[in-house]
Gaussian input, Z-matrix of N, CA and C with variables (Angstrom, degrees):
# hf/3-21g

backbone

0 1
 N
 C     1     B1
 C     2     B2     1     A1
 N     3     B3     2     A2     1     D1
 C     4     B4     3     A3     2     D2
 C     5     B5     4     A4     3     D3
 N     6     B6     5     A5     4     D4
 C     7     B7     6     A6     5     D5
 C     8     B8     7     A7     6     D6
 N     9     B9     8     A8     7     D7
 C    10    B10     9     A9     8     D8
 C    11    B11    10    A10     9     D9
 N    12    B12    11    A11    10    D10
 C    13    B13    12    A12    11    D11
 C    14    B14    13    A13    12    D12
 N    15    B15    14    A14    13    D13
 C    16    B16    15    A15    14    D14
 C    17    B17    16    A16    15    D15
 N    18    B18    17    A17    16    D16
 C    19    B19    18    A18    17    D17
 C    20    B20    19    A19    18    D18
 N    21    B21    20    A20    19    D19
 C    22    B22    21    A21    20    D20
 C    23    B23    22    A22    21    D21
 N    24    B24    23    A23    22    D22
 C    25    B25    24    A24    23    D23
 C    26    B26    25    A25    24    D24
 N    27    B27    26    A26    25    D25
 C    28    B28    27    A27    26    D26
 C    29    B29    28    A28    27    D27
 N    30    B30    29    A29    28    D28
 C    31    B31    30    A30    29    D29
 C    32    B32    31    A31    30    D30
 N    33    B33    32    A32    31    D31
 C    34    B34    33    A33    32    D32
 C    35    B35    34    A34    33    D33
 N    36    B36    35    A35    34    D34
 C    37    B37    36    A36    35    D35
 C    38    B38    37    A37    36    D36
 N    39    B39    38    A38    37    D37
 C    40    B40    39    A39    38    D38
 C    41    B41    40    A40    39    D39
 N    42    B42    41    A41    40    D40
 C    43    B43    42    A42    41    D41
 C    44    B44    43    A43    42    D42
 N    45    B45    44    A44    43    D43
 C    46    B46    45    A45    44    D44
 C    47    B47    46    A46    45    D45
 N    48    B48    47    A47    46    D46
 C    49    B49    48    A48    47    D47
 C    50    B50    49    A49    48    D48
 N    51    B51    50    A50    49    D49
 C    52    B52    51    A51    50    D50
 C    53    B53    52    A52    51    D51
 N    54    B54    53    A53    52    D52
 C    55    B55    54    A54    53    D53
 C    56    B56    55    A55    54    D54
 N    57    B57    56    A56    55    D55
 C    58    B58    57    A57    56    D56
 C    59    B59    58    A58    57    D57
 N    60    B60    59    A59    58    D58
 C    61    B61    60    A60    59    D59
 C    62    B62    61    A61    60    D60
 N    63    B63    62    A62    61    D61
 C    64    B64    63    A63    62    D62
 C    65    B65    64    A64    63    D63
 N    66    B66    65    A65    64    D64
 C    67    B67    66    A66    65    D65
 C    68    B68    67    A67    66    D66
 N    69    B69    68    A68    67    D67
 C    70    B70    69    A69    68    D68
 C    71    B71    70    A70    69    D69
 N    72    B72    71    A71    70    D70
 C    73    B73    72    A72    71    D71
 C    74    B74    73    A73    72    D72
 N    75    B75    74    A74    73    D73
 C    76    B76    75    A75    74    D74
 C    77    B77    76    A76    75    D75
 N    78    B78    77    A77    76    D76
 C    79    B79    78    A78    77    D77
 C    80    B80    79    A79    78    D78
 N    81    B81    80    A80    79    D79
 C    82    B82    81    A81    80    D80
 C    83    B83    82    A82    81    D81
 N    84    B84    83    A83    82    D82
 C    85    B85    84    A84    83    D83
 C    86    B86    85    A85    84    D84
 N    87    B87    86    A86    85    D85
 C    88    B88    87    A87    86    D86
 C    89    B89    88    A88    87    D87
 N    90    B90    89    A89    88    D88
 C    91    B91    90    A90    89    D89
 C    92    B92    91    A91    90    D90
 N    93    B93    92    A92    91    D91
 C    94    B94    93    A93    92    D92
 C    95    B95    94    A94    93    D93
 N    96    B96    95    A95    94    D94
 C    97    B97    96    A96    95    D95
 C    98    B98    97    A97    96    D96
 N    99    B99    98    A98    97    D97
 C   100   B100    99    A99    98    D98
 C   101   B101   100   A100    99    D99
 N   102   B102   101   A101   100   D100
 C   103   B103   102   A102   101   D101
 C   104   B104   103   A103   102   D102
 N   105   B105   104   A104   103   D103
 C   106   B106   105   A105   104   D104
 C   107   B107   106   A106   105   D105
 N   108   B108   107   A107   106   D106
 C   109   B109   108   A108   107   D107
 C   110   B110   109   A109   108   D108
 N   111   B111   110   A110   109   D109
 C   112   B112   111   A111   110   D110
 C   113   B113   112   A112   111   D111
 N   114   B114   113   A113   112   D112
 C   115   B115   114   A114   113   D113
 C   116   B116   115   A115   114   D114
 N   117   B117   116   A116   115   D115
 C   118   B118   117   A117   116   D116
 C   119   B119   118   A118   117   D117
 N   120   B120   119   A119   118   D118
 C   121   B121   120   A120   119   D119
 C   122   B122   121   A121   120   D120
 N   123   B123   122   A122   121   D121
 C   124   B124   123   A123   122   D122
 C   125   B125   124   A124   123   D123
 N   126   B126   125   A125   124   D124
 C   127   B127   126   A126   125   D125
 C   128   B128   127   A127   126   D126
 N   129   B129   128   A128   127   D127
 C   130   B130   129   A129   128   D128
 C   131   B131   130   A130   129   D129
 N   132   B132   131   A131   130   D130
 C   133   B133   132   A132   131   D131
 C   134   B134   133   A133   132   D132
 N   135   B135   134   A134   133   D133
 C   136   B136   135   A135   134   D134
 C   137   B137   136   A136   135   D135
 N   138   B138   137   A137   136   D136
 C   139   B139   138   A138   137   D137
 C   140   B140   139   A139   138   D138
 N   141   B141   140   A140   139   D139
 C   142   B142   141   A141   140   D140
 C   143   B143   142   A142   141   D141
 N   144   B144   143   A143   142   D142
 C   145   B145   144   A144   143   D143
 C   146   B146   145   A145   144   D144
 N   147   B147   146   A146   145   D145
 C   148   B148   147   A147   146   D146
 C   149   B149   148   A148   147   D147
 N   150   B150   149   A149   148   D148
 C   151   B151   150   A150   149   D149
 C   152   B152   151   A151   150   D150
 N   153   B153   152   A152   151   D151
 C   154   B154   153   A153   152   D152
 C   155   B155   154   A154   153   D153
 N   156   B156   155   A155   154   D154
 C   157   B157   156   A156   155   D155
 C   158   B158   157   A157   156   D156
 N   159   B159   158   A158   157   D157
 C   160   B160   159   A159   158   D158
 C   161   B161   160   A160   159   D159
 N   162   B162   161   A161   160   D160
 C   163   B163   162   A162   161   D161
 C   164   B164   163   A163   162   D162
 N   165   B165   164   A164   163   D163
 C   166   B166   165   A165   164   D164
 C   167   B167   166   A166   165   D165
 N   168   B168   167   A167   166   D166
 C   169   B169   168   A168   167   D167
 C   170   B170   169   A169   168   D168
 N   171   B171   170   A170   169   D169
 C   172   B172   171   A171   170   D170
 C   173   B173   172   A172   171   D171
 N   174   B174   173   A173   172   D172
 C   175   B175   174   A174   173   D173
 C   176   B176   175   A175   174   D174
 N   177   B177   176   A176   175   D175
 C   178   B178   177   A177   176   D176
 C   179   B179   178   A178   177   D177
 N   180   B180   179   A179   178   D178
 C   181   B181   180   A180   179   D179
 C   182   B182   181   A181   180   D180
 N   183   B183   182   A182   181   D181
 C   184   B184   183   A183   182   D182
 C   185   B185   184   A184   183   D183
 N   186   B186   185   A185   184   D184
 C   187   B187   186   A186   185   D185
 C   188   B188   187   A187   186   D186
 N   189   B189   188   A188   187   D187
 C   190   B190   189   A189   188   D188
 C   191   B191   190   A190   189   D189
 N   192   B192   191   A191   190   D190
 C   193   B193   192   A192   191   D191
 C   194   B194   193   A193   192   D192
 N   195   B195   194   A194   193   D193
 C   196   B196   195   A195   194   D194
 C   197   B197   196   A196   195   D195
 N   198   B198   197   A197   196   D196
 C   199   B199   198   A198   197   D197
 C   200   B200   199   A199   198   D198
 N   201   B201   200   A200   199   D199
 C   202   B202   201   A201   200   D200
 C   203   B203   202   A202   201   D201
 N   204   B204   203   A203   202   D202
 C   205   B205   204   A204   203   D203
 C   206   B206   205   A205   204   D204
 N   207   B207   206   A206   205   D205
 C   208   B208   207   A207   206   D206
 C   209   B209   208   A208   207   D207
 N   210   B210   209   A209   208   D208
 C   211   B211   210   A210   209   D209
 C   212   B212   211   A211   210   D210
 N   213   B213   212   A212   211   D211
 C   214   B214   213   A213   212   D212
 C   215   B215   214   A214   213   D213
 N   216   B216   215   A215   214   D214
 C   217   B217   216   A216   215   D215
 C   218   B218   217   A217   216   D216
 N   219   B219   218   A218   217   D217
 C   220   B220   219   A219   218   D218
 C   221   B221   220   A220   219   D219
 N   222   B222   221   A221   220   D220
 C   223   B223   222   A222   221   D221
 C   224   B224   223   A223   222   D222
 N   225   B225   224   A224   223   D223
 C   226   B226   225   A225   224   D224
 C   227   B227   226   A226   225   D225
 N   228   B228   227   A227   226   D226
 C   229   B229   228   A228   227   D227
 C   230   B230   229   A229   228   D228
 N   231   B231   230   A230   229   D229
 C   232   B232   231   A231   230   D230
 C   233   B233   232   A232   231   D231
 N   234   B234   233   A233   232   D232
 C   235   B235   234   A234   233   D233
 C   236   B236   235   A235   234   D234
 N   237   B237   236   A236   235   D235
 C   238   B238   237   A237   236   D236
 C   239   B239   238   A238   237   D237
 N   240   B240   239   A239   238   D238
 C   241   B241   240   A240   239   D239
 C   242   B242   241   A241   240   D240
 N   243   B243   242   A242   241   D241
 C   244   B244   243   A243   242   D242
 C   245   B245   244   A244   243   D243
 N   246   B246   245   A245   244   D244
 C   247   B247   246   A246   245   D245
 C   248   B248   247   A247   246   D246
 N   249   B249   248   A248   247   D247
 C   250   B250   249   A249   248   D248
 C   251   B251   250   A250   249   D249
 N   252   B252   251   A251   250   D250
 C   253   B253   252   A252   251   D251
 C   254   B254   253   A253   252   D252
 N   255   B255   254   A254   253   D253
 C   256   B256   255   A255   254   D254
 C   257   B257   256   A256   255   D255
 N   258   B258   257   A257   256   D256
 C   259   B259   258   A258   257   D257
 C   260   B260   259   A259   258   D258
 N   261   B261   260   A260   259   D259
 C   262   B262   261   A261   260   D260
 C   263   B263   262   A262   261   D261
 N   264   B264   263   A263   262   D262
 C   265   B265   264   A264   263   D263
 C   266   B266   265   A265   264   D264
 N   267   B267   266   A266   265   D265
 C   268   B268   267   A267   266   D266
 C   269   B269   268   A268   267   D267
 N   270   B270   269   A269   268   D268
 C   271   B271   270   A270   269   D269
 C   272   B272   271   A271   270   D270
 N   273   B273   272   A272   271   D271
 C   274   B274   273   A273   272   D272
 C   275   B275   274   A274   273   D273
 N   276   B276   275   A275   274   D274
 C   277   B277   276   A276   275   D275
 C   278   B278   277   A277   276   D276
 N   279   B279   278   A278   277   D277
 C   280   B280   279   A279   278   D278
 C   281   B281   280   A280   279   D279
 N   282   B282   281   A281   280   D280
 C   283   B283   282   A282   281   D281
 C   284   B284   283   A283   282   D282
 N   285   B285   284   A284   283   D283
 C   286   B286   285   A285   284   D284
 C   287   B287   286   A286   285   D285
 N   288   B288   287   A287   286   D286
 C   289   B289   288   A288   287   D287
 C   290   B290   289   A289   288   D288
 N   291   B291   290   A290   289   D289
 C   292   B292   291   A291   290   D290
 C   293   B293   292   A292   291   D291
 N   294   B294   293   A293   292   D292
 C   295   B295   294   A294   293   D293
 C   296   B296   295   A295   294   D294
 N   297   B297   296   A296   295   D295
 C   298   B298   297   A297   296   D296
 C   299   B299   298   A298   297   D297
 N   300   B300   299   A299   298   D298
 C   301   B301   300   A300   299   D299
 C   302   B302   301   A301   300   D300
 N   303   B303   302   A302   301   D301
 C   304   B304   303   A303   302   D302
 C   305   B305   304   A304   303   D303
 N   306   B306   305   A305   304   D304
 C   307   B307   306   A306   305   D305
 C   308   B308   307   A307   306   D306
 N   309   B309   308   A308   307   D307
 C   310   B310   309   A309   308   D308
 C   311   B311   310   A310   309   D309
 N   312   B312   311   A311   310   D310
 C   313   B313   312   A312   311   D311
 C   314   B314   313   A313   312   D312
 N   315   B315   314   A314   313   D313
 C   316   B316   315   A315   314   D314
 C   317   B317   316   A316   315   D315
 N   318   B318   317   A317   316   D316
 C   319   B319   318   A318   317   D317
 C   320   B320   319   A319   318   D318
 N   321   B321   320   A320   319   D319
 C   322   B322   321   A321   320   D320
 C   323   B323   322   A322   321   D321
 N   324   B324   323   A323   322   D322
 C   325   B325   324   A324   323   D323
 C   326   B326   325   A325   324   D324

   B1=1.4205
   B2=1.5153
   B3=1.2212
   B4=1.4626
   B5=1.5148
   B6=1.3919
   B7=1.4592
   B8=1.5125
   B9=1.2829
   B10=1.4615
   B11=1.5318
   B12=1.3553
   B13=1.4761
   B14=1.5265
   B15=1.3162
   B16=1.4545
   B17=1.5357
   B18=1.3281
   B19=1.4711
   B20=1.5206
   B21=1.2816
   B22=1.4576
   B23=1.5221
   B24=1.3100
   B25=1.4584
   B26=1.5082
   B27=1.3067
   B28=1.4625
   B29=1.5239
   B30=1.3297
   B31=1.4588
   B32=1.5254
   B33=1.3029
   B34=1.4578
   B35=1.5203
   B36=1.3079
   B37=1.4622
   B38=1.5222
   B39=1.3151
   B40=1.4679
   B41=1.5252
   B42=1.3269
   B43=1.4621
   B44=1.5279
   B45=1.3201
   B46=1.4638
   B47=1.5329
   B48=1.3160
   B49=1.4661
   B50=1.5289
   B51=1.3064
   B52=1.4608
   B53=1.5359
   B54=1.3122
   B55=1.4708
   B56=1.5289
   B57=1.3200
   B58=1.4653
   B59=1.5251
   B60=1.3226
   B61=1.4664
   B62=1.5283
   B63=1.3148
   B64=1.4776
   B65=1.5294
   B66=1.3106
   B67=1.4736
   B68=1.5235
   B69=1.3206
   B70=1.4699
   B71=1.5256
   B72=1.3242
   B73=1.4727
   B74=1.5249
   B75=1.3243
   B76=1.4624
   B77=1.5336
   B78=1.3392
   B79=1.4611
   B80=1.5314
   B81=1.3241
   B82=1.4657
   B83=1.5214
   B84=1.3182
   B85=1.4711
   B86=1.5190
   B87=1.3356
   B88=1.4691
   B89=1.5263
   B90=1.3240
   B91=1.4625
   B92=1.5290
   B93=1.3141
   B94=1.4634
   B95=1.5192
   B96=1.3219
   B97=1.4709
   B98=1.5301
   B99=1.3178
   B100=1.4686
   B101=1.5313
   B102=1.3182
   B103=1.4646
   B104=1.5184
   B105=1.3200
   B106=1.4605
   B107=1.5302
   B108=1.3238
   B109=1.4713
   B110=1.5239
   B111=1.3186
   B112=1.4597
   B113=1.5268
   B114=1.3180
   B115=1.4640
   B116=1.5254
   B117=1.3042
   B118=1.4673
   B119=1.5302
   B120=1.3100
   B121=1.4644
   B122=1.5219
   B123=1.3143
   B124=1.4674
   B125=1.5210
   B126=1.3227
   B127=1.4659
   B128=1.5216
   B129=1.3260
   B130=1.4755
   B131=1.5224
   B132=1.3255
   B133=1.4568
   B134=1.5256
   B135=1.3221
   B136=1.4638
   B137=1.5267
   B138=1.3195
   B139=1.4607
   B140=1.5180
   B141=1.3178
   B142=1.4605
   B143=1.5246
   B144=1.3170
   B145=1.4547
   B146=1.5263
   B147=1.3346
   B148=1.4625
   B149=1.5194
   B150=1.3152
   B151=1.4539
   B152=1.5240
   B153=1.3357
   B154=1.4604
   B155=1.5269
   B156=1.3101
   B157=1.4637
   B158=1.5254
   B159=1.3196
   B160=1.4636
   B161=1.5267
   B162=1.3368
   B163=1.4606
   B164=1.5239
   B165=1.3220
   B166=1.4567
   B167=1.5183
   B168=1.3157
   B169=1.4559
   B170=1.5225
   B171=1.3118
   B172=1.4661
   B173=1.5208
   B174=1.3026
   B175=1.4550
   B176=1.5180
   B177=1.3341
   B178=1.4665
   B179=1.5269
   B180=1.3203
   B181=1.4662
   B182=1.5166
   B183=1.3350
   B184=1.4617
   B185=1.5224
   B186=1.3302
   B187=1.4588
   B188=1.5292
   B189=1.3298
   B190=1.4655
   B191=1.5291
   B192=1.3441
   B193=1.4672
   B194=1.5201
   B195=1.3228
   B196=1.4658
   B197=1.5301
   B198=1.3310
   B199=1.4610
   B200=1.5197
   B201=1.3223
   B202=1.4531
   B203=1.5173
   B204=1.3027
   B205=1.4654
   B206=1.5216
   B207=1.3101
   B208=1.4652
   B209=1.5238
   B210=1.3135
   B211=1.4678
   B212=1.5223
   B213=1.3142
   B214=1.4585
   B215=1.5200
   B216=1.3088
   B217=1.4550
   B218=1.5265
   B219=1.3359
   B220=1.4602
   B221=1.5175
   B222=1.3345
   B223=1.4575
   B224=1.5229
   B225=1.3153
   B226=1.4589
   B227=1.5222
   B228=1.3274
   B229=1.4563
   B230=1.5215
   B231=1.3374
   B232=1.4586
   B233=1.5133
   B234=1.3166
   B235=1.4488
   B236=1.5238
   B237=1.3158
   B238=1.4573
   B239=1.5112
   B240=1.3432
   B241=1.4646
   B242=1.5310
   B243=1.3236
   B244=1.4593
   B245=1.5207
   B246=1.3041
   B247=1.4538
   B248=1.5253
   B249=1.3302
   B250=1.4578
   B251=1.5237
   B252=1.3263
   B253=1.4590
   B254=1.5187
   B255=1.3044
   B256=1.4565
   B257=1.5159
   B258=1.3199
   B259=1.4587
   B260=1.5174
   B261=1.3189
   B262=1.4563
   B263=1.5232
   B264=1.3153
   B265=1.4658
   B266=1.5259
   B267=1.3362
   B268=1.4592
   B269=1.5210
   B270=1.3406
   B271=1.4606
   B272=1.5210
   B273=1.3131
   B274=1.4685
   B275=1.5302
   B276=1.3225
   B277=1.4593
   B278=1.5219
   B279=1.3224
   B280=1.4579
   B281=1.5188
   B282=1.3217
   B283=1.4641
   B284=1.5302
   B285=1.3383
   B286=1.4606
   B287=1.5177
   B288=1.3511
   B289=1.4645
   B290=1.5196
   B291=1.3205
   B292=1.4564
   B293=1.5118
   B294=1.3157
   B295=1.4550
   B296=1.5312
   B297=1.3428
   B298=1.4560
   B299=1.5285
   B300=1.3264
   B301=1.4638
   B302=1.5249
   B303=1.3194
   B304=1.4583
   B305=1.5254
   B306=1.3495
   B307=1.4671
   B308=1.5237
   B309=1.3321
   B310=1.4630
   B311=1.5234
   B312=1.3346
   B313=1.4644
   B314=1.5270
   B315=1.3021
   B316=1.4676
   B317=1.5195
   B318=1.3298
   B319=1.4528
   B320=1.5332
   B321=1.3419
   B322=1.4489
   B323=1.5239
   B324=1.2854
   B325=1.4564
   B326=1.5099
   A1=111.24
   A2=113.41
   A3=121.12
   A4=109.93
   A5=114.81
   A6=118.63
   A7=110.27
   A8=115.99
   A9=121.85
   A10=108.08
   A11=115.23
   A12=121.05
   A13=108.32
   A14=115.79
   A15=121.41
   A16=112.16
   A17=118.28
   A18=120.45
   A19=111.64
   A20=118.28
   A21=121.42
   A22=113.00
   A23=118.54
   A24=122.19
   A25=113.24
   A26=119.78
   A27=122.34
   A28=109.52
   A29=115.26
   A30=120.70
   A31=108.60
   A32=115.34
   A33=120.13
   A34=109.28
   A35=117.08
   A36=121.36
   A37=111.53
   A38=118.98
   A39=121.73
   A40=110.46
   A41=116.34
   A42=120.41
   A43=110.26
   A44=116.32
   A45=120.74
   A46=110.71
   A47=118.02
   A48=121.71
   A49=111.20
   A50=117.53
   A51=121.93
   A52=110.25
   A53=117.95
   A54=122.04
   A55=110.00
   A56=117.25
   A57=121.18
   A58=110.50
   A59=117.89
   A60=122.00
   A61=110.83
   A62=117.02
   A63=120.93
   A64=109.90
   A65=117.71
   A66=121.26
   A67=110.71
   A68=117.53
   A69=121.13
   A70=111.04
   A71=117.01
   A72=120.93
   A73=110.41
   A74=117.41
   A75=120.59
   A76=111.71
   A77=116.87
   A78=120.76
   A79=110.28
   A80=117.44
   A81=120.83
   A82=110.65
   A83=117.30
   A84=121.00
   A85=111.64
   A86=117.44
   A87=121.06
   A88=110.61
   A89=117.15
   A90=121.03
   A91=110.80
   A92=117.29
   A93=121.46
   A94=110.77
   A95=117.35
   A96=121.48
   A97=110.93
   A98=117.53
   A99=120.86
   A100=110.67
   A101=117.76
   A102=121.44
   A103=110.68
   A104=116.92
   A105=122.05
   A106=110.78
   A107=117.44
   A108=120.79
   A109=111.11
   A110=117.75
   A111=121.49
   A112=110.67
   A113=117.73
   A114=121.02
   A115=110.59
   A116=117.23
   A117=121.78
   A118=110.39
   A119=117.51
   A120=121.35
   A121=111.63
   A122=116.96
   A123=120.54
   A124=110.87
   A125=117.64
   A126=120.95
   A127=111.00
   A128=117.40
   A129=120.80
   A130=111.08
   A131=117.36
   A132=121.08
   A133=110.75
   A134=117.56
   A135=120.95
   A136=109.85
   A137=117.74
   A138=120.79
   A139=110.92
   A140=117.49
   A141=121.11
   A142=111.43
   A143=116.89
   A144=120.10
   A145=112.35
   A146=118.07
   A147=120.92
   A148=112.53
   A149=117.91
   A150=120.96
   A151=111.08
   A152=116.65
   A153=118.62
   A154=110.02
   A155=116.43
   A156=121.77
   A157=106.35
   A158=116.26
   A159=120.77
   A160=108.25
   A161=115.37
   A162=121.13
   A163=108.44
   A164=115.64
   A165=122.03
   A166=108.56
   A167=115.79
   A168=121.02
   A169=108.44
   A170=115.95
   A171=120.22
   A172=108.42
   A173=115.16
   A174=119.58
   A175=110.95
   A176=115.86
   A177=120.52
   A178=112.03
   A179=115.69
   A180=119.24
   A181=109.52
   A182=116.61
   A183=122.11
   A184=107.90
   A185=116.88
   A186=120.70
   A187=111.85
   A188=118.24
   A189=120.73
   A190=111.03
   A191=116.00
   A192=120.26
   A193=112.48
   A194=116.50
   A195=122.96
   A196=111.96
   A197=115.58
   A198=120.27
   A199=110.14
   A200=114.95
   A201=120.45
   A202=111.69
   A203=116.75
   A204=122.41
   A205=108.12
   A206=116.01
   A207=120.50
   A208=108.38
   A209=114.85
   A210=118.82
   A211=110.74
   A212=115.03
   A213=123.81
   A214=106.57
   A215=117.49
   A216=121.10
   A217=110.24
   A218=115.86
   A219=123.01
   A220=106.53
   A221=115.82
   A222=120.46
   A223=109.40
   A224=115.69
   A225=120.46
   A226=107.95
   A227=116.57
   A228=121.48
   A229=111.68
   A230=116.99
   A231=120.49
   A232=111.81
   A233=114.72
   A234=121.10
   A235=111.03
   A236=116.40
   A237=120.60
   A238=112.37
   A239=116.38
   A240=120.52
   A241=110.81
   A242=115.04
   A243=121.14
   A244=108.51
   A245=116.71
   A246=121.56
   A247=106.98
   A248=115.78
   A249=121.31
   A250=106.95
   A251=116.98
   A252=121.41
   A253=111.81
   A254=117.54
   A255=120.28
   A256=110.61
   A257=114.15
   A258=120.88
   A259=107.88
   A260=116.86
   A261=121.63
   A262=108.54
   A263=115.51
   A264=121.12
   A265=107.46
   A266=115.97
   A267=121.44
   A268=108.51
   A269=115.17
   A270=120.80
   A271=107.84
   A272=116.22
   A273=122.98
   A274=111.14
   A275=114.57
   A276=124.82
   A277=113.55
   A278=118.14
   A279=122.59
   A280=108.30
   A281=115.71
   A282=122.64
   A283=108.96
   A284=115.78
   A285=121.18
   A286=110.21
   A287=115.51
   A288=120.87
   A289=112.81
   A290=117.07
   A291=119.42
   A292=112.50
   A293=115.27
   A294=121.67
   A295=110.61
   A296=117.12
   A297=120.06
   A298=111.86
   A299=117.40
   A300=120.95
   A301=110.64
   A302=116.63
   A303=120.74
   A304=110.81
   A305=116.81
   A306=119.53
   A307=112.87
   A308=117.36
   A309=119.51
   A310=110.88
   A311=116.94
   A312=120.53
   A313=111.78
   A314=117.50
   A315=119.96
   A316=114.15
   A317=116.97
   A318=117.13
   A319=115.66
   A320=118.66
   A321=119.13
   A322=109.69
   A323=117.57
   A324=120.99
   A325=110.14
   D1=153.96
   D2=-178.30
   D3=-96.89
   D4=136.49
   D5=179.60
   D6=-82.13
   D7=140.90
   D8=179.35
   D9=-104.76
   D10=132.26
   D11=179.74
   D12=-84.35
   D13=116.16
   D14=-178.89
   D15=-101.36
   D16=14.97
   D17=-175.44
   D18=-74.43
   D19=-18.25
   D20=176.64
   D21=69.72
   D22=29.94
   D23=178.14
   D24=81.83
   D25=14.80
   D26=179.89
   D27=-70.89
   D28=150.17
   D29=-179.21
   D30=-79.44
   D31=133.28
   D32=178.80
   D33=-71.64
   D34=155.98
   D35=-177.72
   D36=-65.01
   D37=-31.78
   D38=177.96
   D39=-66.27
   D40=-41.45
   D41=179.05
   D42=-67.44
   D43=-41.17
   D44=178.43
   D45=-63.14
   D46=-41.60
   D47=176.82
   D48=-62.39
   D49=-39.37
   D50=178.80
   D51=-65.16
   D52=-43.30
   D53=179.03
   D54=-63.43
   D55=-43.76
   D56=179.00
   D57=-63.63
   D58=-40.89
   D59=179.64
   D60=-64.50
   D61=-42.25
   D62=178.98
   D63=-65.18
   D64=-42.64
   D65=177.59
   D66=-61.93
   D67=-41.20
   D68=179.24
   D69=-63.92
   D70=-39.72
   D71=177.69
   D72=-65.24
   D73=-43.51
   D74=179.55
   D75=-64.23
   D76=-42.05
   D77=178.81
   D78=-65.66
   D79=-39.50
   D80=178.03
   D81=-64.17
   D82=-41.84
   D83=177.87
   D84=-63.34
   D85=-43.10
   D86=178.57
   D87=-65.68
   D88=-38.27
   D89=178.03
   D90=-65.44
   D91=-42.12
   D92=177.45
   D93=-61.43
   D94=-44.25
   D95=-179.51
   D96=-64.51
   D97=-41.89
   D98=178.54
   D99=-64.14
   D100=-39.77
   D101=177.63
   D102=-65.20
   D103=-40.72
   D104=177.54
   D105=-61.10
   D106=-45.67
   D107=179.06
   D108=-63.67
   D109=-39.74
   D110=179.36
   D111=-65.34
   D112=-42.31
   D113=179.33
   D114=-65.69
   D115=-38.82
   D116=178.35
   D117=-64.64
   D118=-42.04
   D119=177.90
   D120=-65.77
   D121=-40.50
   D122=178.26
   D123=-63.87
   D124=-39.57
   D125=178.06
   D126=-63.77
   D127=-43.10
   D128=177.40
   D129=-62.83
   D130=-38.59
   D131=179.81
   D132=-65.70
   D133=-41.17
   D134=178.25
   D135=-64.55
   D136=-41.70
   D137=178.22
   D138=-62.76
   D139=-41.81
   D140=-179.31
   D141=-67.23
   D142=-33.34
   D143=-178.11
   D144=-77.26
   D145=-15.63
   D146=-178.39
   D147=-110.67
   D148=17.07
   D149=179.23
   D150=-80.27
   D151=143.85
   D152=172.35
   D153=-74.74
   D154=148.29
   D155=176.62
   D156=-127.88
   D157=109.27
   D158=-178.86
   D159=-88.42
   D160=125.07
   D161=176.64
   D162=-111.57
   D163=135.82
   D164=178.63
   D165=-110.70
   D166=134.18
   D167=178.46
   D168=-136.45
   D169=152.26
   D170=178.26
   D171=-145.83
   D172=159.59
   D173=179.24
   D174=-163.15
   D175=170.67
   D176=178.56
   D177=-131.39
   D178=20.71
   D179=179.56
   D180=-148.64
   D181=134.52
   D182=177.12
   D183=-103.95
   D184=107.24
   D185=-176.40
   D186=-70.93
   D187=-26.45
   D188=177.92
   D189=-67.67
   D190=-41.61
   D191=-179.77
   D192=-91.86
   D193=-10.16
   D194=-179.79
   D195=58.26
   D196=46.74
   D197=176.39
   D198=-154.98
   D199=165.95
   D200=-179.06
   D201=-69.40
   D202=132.16
   D203=178.88
   D204=-157.17
   D205=129.47
   D206=179.74
   D207=-82.78
   D208=133.68
   D209=179.94
   D210=-139.90
   D211=141.60
   D212=172.49
   D213=-127.63
   D214=130.38
   D215=-176.36
   D216=-130.89
   D217=131.58
   D218=169.72
   D219=-111.22
   D220=130.59
   D221=-176.47
   D222=-135.66
   D223=136.53
   D224=174.26
   D225=-87.90
   D226=104.01
   D227=179.82
   D228=-95.90
   D229=3.41
   D230=-179.97
   D231=-91.81
   D232=-171.69
   D233=-177.46
   D234=-94.15
   D235=-40.31
   D236=-176.53
   D237=-82.46
   D238=170.02
   D239=179.75
   D240=-71.76
   D241=141.80
   D242=177.91
   D243=-108.75
   D244=123.97
   D245=178.45
   D246=-111.53
   D247=115.18
   D248=-179.71
   D249=-103.21
   D250=115.76
   D251=-179.17
   D252=-79.13
   D253=-32.64
   D254=-179.02
   D255=-176.76
   D256=167.14
   D257=179.41
   D258=-131.77
   D259=135.01
   D260=175.21
   D261=-95.43
   D262=124.69
   D263=176.98
   D264=-100.44
   D265=112.67
   D266=-176.39
   D267=-129.97
   D268=131.82
   D269=177.22
   D270=-140.66
   D271=125.33
   D272=-177.53
   D273=50.21
   D274=49.44
   D275=177.35
   D276=60.96
   D277=19.60
   D278=176.18
   D279=-114.72
   D280=132.16
   D281=-178.27
   D282=-92.66
   D283=139.22
   D284=-178.63
   D285=-119.39
   D286=143.81
   D287=-178.27
   D288=-82.11
   D289=-30.34
   D290=-176.65
   D291=-133.89
   D292=165.46
   D293=-177.68
   D294=-67.29
   D295=-40.39
   D296=-177.99
   D297=-62.11
   D298=-44.85
   D299=178.25
   D300=-63.61
   D301=-38.41
   D302=178.12
   D303=-63.47
   D304=-47.24
   D305=179.40
   D306=-64.01
   D307=-36.60
   D308=177.15
   D309=-63.21
   D310=-40.82
   D311=-178.04
   D312=-71.73
   D313=-40.62
   D314=-173.34
   D315=-89.47
   D316=-29.95
   D317=-162.13
   D318=-121.51
   D319=-15.32
   D320=178.02
   D321=-81.35
   D322=137.97
   D323=-179.52
   D324=-104.86

């Protein structure tokens, strides 16, 4: 005789366990990926917060001495260390090797 299945299309416990296991693996993978993205963003934020920021300023008057004085200032306004390898002094498309030659070309009348 042939056995008749009276389960009415119900899911077997083995199949249900397999579905739950697959869902758990997928959720774990998504959680791992989200954690990875968060750690990557935090690392970028730390790098951005420790970058040096070089500010350049210039002027032609010394308010402390109350007289005309040419000044050029480089300032590290950032958090991290600023390493300056060199500075190019250019005036009217001419490059100068030293500060004195640059000042003579730009500022002597």
